[in-house]
N, C-alpha and C positions, 0 to 999 in steps of 0.2 A: 719670414717665408719666402720660399725660394721663388725665383724667377720661373714663370710658366707662359704658355702660350693661352690666349683667351681671345678668342675670334668674337667680335661685337660689331660685324658689320653686314649682318644678314641682310639688311635691305638693298644693299648693293648687289649681293648675290649669296646663295646659299650653297652647302657643299652638296654635291650629288650625293643621294642616300646610298647605301651599299644594295639595297633592292632595285634601286633604280639602274644602276650600272649593270648589275646581273641581267636585269630584263633586257638591255640593251645590247649587249654584247653579242649574242647570238646573229643579230642584224646586221653586224659589219662583215663578216665572214661565211657563216653557214646559210642563214635565211638570206639569200643576196639579192632575190628579186626585185624588178620593178613592180610596185603594186597596180601597174596598168597594162601587166602582161597577163595574158590568158594561161600560161601553162602553170605547172605546179608551184613552181619558185613565185610567180606573181601572185598566186591566189593565196599563197601563204602569207607575203607582204600585204596585201589587201586585208586579209583578216586581222593582222594585227594592228595596221592602221584602223579599222574600224573597231576595235576593242578599246584602243586608245581614245577614239572619240568617243565612245560611249563612256568611259571613265571621266574624262574631262566634262562630259554633260552633266553626269550624275553629280559631280561636285556643285554645279552651280545651279542645278534644278532645270536643266534645258533638255531639249530633245537633240539625240545627235545630230540630225540633220541641220540643226541651227549653229553647229562649231565648224568653224574654218579654220585650218592650220595655216600658220603663216611663219616668217623667218624671226619672230619676237613680237614684243610687246610694243616697240616703235613703228613695226610694220602694220600691226593690227590698228594702232593708233591712226594712222595715215591712210589705212583702207577705208577705215570706217569714216572717217572725217572727209576725205577727198572724194572717196567714192559716193559719198551721199551729194555732195555739192556738185560733181561732174554730171550724176544722174539727172539733178534738177535742173540742170543748164541754167539758162537765163530766168526761170520761173521765179526762184527765190533767191535772193542774195545776201541775205542777212543772217549772221551766225553769232553765236554766244558761248563764251567759254569764261574761265576765271583767271584772276591774276596770279595764281599759285600753281597753276599746271606744270607737271614734267615737260620739260622741253620737245618731248614728242609730240605733244599738243600744242604747247605754246608756239613753237616755231611753224608749225603746220598753219595755224591761224594767221599767223603774222605774213606768211608765205602766200595765203589764199587771199589777204587784204590787199597785196601787192598786185594780185590777179583780178582784181575788180570786187570782191567781195567786201560787204561793210559788217565790220566785227565789233562787238561789245565785248569789253573784259570785264566781268563782274568783280566788284570788290569783296574783300572778306573782313572780319572781326580781327581782334587781338589774338584769336585762338585759331585762326587760318579757315574759320568756317565761312560758308557761302550761305547766304540767308535765303528762303524761299521767297521772300519778299521782294528783294534786289532781283532774282530771277523773273518773278511775275512782271515786274515794272519794266523788264528790258524786253520782253517779247512784244514784237510789231506784227503787222498783217503779212508783212514779208519775210519772217523769220521762219528759217528752214531747220535747224539745228542748234541744240544745245550739248556741249561738253564739259561736264564738271566731273572731275577725279572722285571716286570712291572714298580713297585715304591718301592723304598727302605723304609723299615720300621722305620729306624731310623735317615734318615736326609731329607727323603720326595722326593727324586729326581726321576722325571719321565724318563726312559730311551727310545731312539728311538725305540721302539719296532717294527713298521713297516718297519724301514729299516735294523733291524737285522733280522727279519723274513724273508725278501726278499732275503738276502744272503744266509741263510740258504735253502731256496726254491730253489734258481738257483743252488745250489750246491749238493742237494738231501739229506740235513741233517734234521732229525726230529728237530723241534723248539718247546720247553715248556716255559713259563714264568709261575712265581708265581704272580699272580695279586691279592693277598689276601687283600693289603693295596689299591687298585685302583679299584676294582670293586663296583659298586654303587656309587663313589664319583666323578670318571671321567667318559665322554663317552666310551664305548668300543663295537666295533662291530667286532666280529670274521669272518663275512662274508665278510669283507673289508680289514681285516689285515691278513697277512700270518702267522698265528699262529696254530701249529696242536694240542697243548694242553695247557690250562688254568686253574689255579688253584684258587678256591675262598673258601672263609670262611663265615658262617653265623654270627658269633660273631662280626665281623668286619662291618656288616651293618645293626644293629639293630636287628638282630635275636638271636637266642639261642647258646649258646656254644656246643660244642661236635658234629657237623654237618657240612659239608663241600661239595663242589662237584667239579669235574673235567669235563671240557668241553673238548672232544676228537673229533677231526675233523672225519668225516665220512670216513671210508676205513682206519683209522690208527688202527693198531693190537698191542694189549699188552698181555703179561702174567698176570695172575691175581696175587693181592697181597693176597688176601684171598681165599681160596677154601673151597666149602660147597654146599649150596643149589643152587647155581648159580643165585643170585638175582644180580640186577644191570647190567644186561645183560652178566652175568657171569663173571664181572670183580672184584666185590666186595660183596663178598657172606656173608649172615647173615639177619636175619629178619631186615626189614627197622626200622629205628626210625623215626616212623610215626609222633608223636607229633614234633620232632625235623625238619623233612623235612618239615612239613606244616609251620613251624614258618621261616624256610628260604624262603621258597615260598612267604610268607607274607613280610619279611625284602625285597625281591627282588621288590616286587611291590611298596613299600614305597620308596625305594631308586630310582628306576626308576622314580617316579613322583616328586619326590625331584628335580633329575636331570632335569627334564622337566620345573619346576617351577623356576629354576635358583638359587637353595640352594647354588651351589658352588661360585656363585659371592658374594653372602651375606657372607659365612663363609670366604673367602679368603680376603673379605676387612678387617675382624676382625684379621685374621692372620696377615695381613701385619700391622696392628695397633699396635699388639703385638711385632711383630719382631722389627719394626721401634722403638717402645717405649723402648723396653729392650737395644738394642744397642746405642741410645741416652742417656740413662740415667744410663747405668752401663759402665764405663770405661774399657777397655781390655775386651770387649764381642764382639762376633760376630756370623753371622749367618752361620750355616753349610748345605749343600747342595746347590742345584741351586736355585736361588732367583725366578726365573720366571718358568722354567720347574719343577714344583714341585706340589704336591698335595695341593688341596685348603685348606685343614683343618691343615695342618702340620707346626708347627713351631718348628725348632730346633735350640739351639745356644750352643756355648762354651763360657764359662765364665773362664778367666785365673786366676791362683795363688790360686784356691780353688778345692774341690773335688765336684762332682755331688752328692754324698750321703749325705754330709752334706746339700746342698742345697734341696734334695728331703725331707729330714726330716723335715728342718725348714719350708718348704712350706706346707709340711702334717699337722704340728702344727698349720698353719695359715689357715687351711681348703681348701688348694688347692692340687689338685692330680695331679701330674706330675711323669715323669719317668727320670731316668738317662741312657741313651742308650736304648737297647731293655729291654722291660719288661719280655722277657722270659729268659734273662739271669742275670738279675738284682742283682741275689745273688754272681756274680762272682766279684772278686777284680780285674780282668783285665780289661783294657782298652776295648772299643769297638773295634772289628776286622775291622768295616765299616770305622771308623775315621781314624785308622792307616793305611789302604789301601788308604785313601785319602791323605795322607801324613802328618798328624798331629803327633807330637811326644807324647809320653806316658802322660807327666804331663799334657798337654793342653787337651787331650783326655778324661782324668780324670774328667775334668770340663763341660762335655757335659749335657745338660739337654734337655728333649723332651717334647713338650707342644702341644697336640694334639685335636682340637676342634670338636663339634657335633652339631647336630640340636637343642640342648637345650643350647648352650653357647650364652652369650649375650654381648652387649656392657658393661653393668656395671660388668660382669664377668672379662672382660679384664682389664677395670679400677681399679678392684679390685686386680687384680694381679700386674699392673704395681706402684700400690701403695705399696704392700708387697714385693715384689721380690728385689728391690734395697736396702733397707735397711737390707734384709738379707744376701744379698752379701757383703756389708760393715762391717757386724758383723763378716761373716765368714773370710773374709779378714784379720781383725785384730787379728784373732786366726791362721791363716793359717801358716804352715811351709814354703809354697810355697812363694817365694818372687821374682820371674822371673828370 
């Protein structure tokens, strides 16, 4: 079989869809207006932003006025968490998150702990799941906020968000979820689940990088992260990134149609083919994360007795793009904090590989990976100092 290019790192970023690019292009040179200007160019830009806001709202079942555009998923996480804490002031200082969050949430909580907040990090089980019982037992009279990710970026496990949110609502605690990996890939309707704030990112759903959104349920008040001209309902000042926002809106429309057309079923079948093929052909390999409560496009495994970096580099040489742990921290020599929290030892956690599929992934791509990956592992094991 010939060498080919197979991109399996869609959790790190997706390719900008052609429809998204075409939607964005006019707003770089033709429709150049600032959406806050009153002339025709400004009105055209404002109309484009409003249309994008409505598209993103439709994707998650929100009202357009509940969508705040930001500079990306990390910005949205910071706005939700810091904005809530700063708004509360000294009234409530206890906040809760999980031990497996993306660093945009994890490091924000650690920073707030240094600023005087009392932080509880919830444990997870061997699949990376946060239990409703652990959240319920952690809530105190002074608890302000809980933030638990919708689905994990490293192992693909989907948390019981409705149950977690219901516990928070019953106890009067704000509930935020980082849904960057989930939005556009599984059905989400904030009108039916008890979520107060929800983070989204454009480049995880075939839109451009550098733009994200935060759903804020009507009535929730935050202190702004950025002060200035009062854009985005006063919560994220600065002239709007019109091309990026237009692109995010187009990505939202594309992923909503994909959900309606059953793309999740197609890609989850390929994912299962990949996971079953790896674990049946490679001894001492196993799936990480929950096997069924899992993002449809997400395949993650650990291969014992070798390091993920070696697998990644040799897969790259074979034309296959994957990641070892989280792409956001892939330069670190430390094993994944997610896998360690799930109970894996350091040596095993070092052997993690994440393969995430997208709309362009085909059966031929999966067959190619299953042809190339096992001999790569066999070669590396012969060279490895890890002997179990």
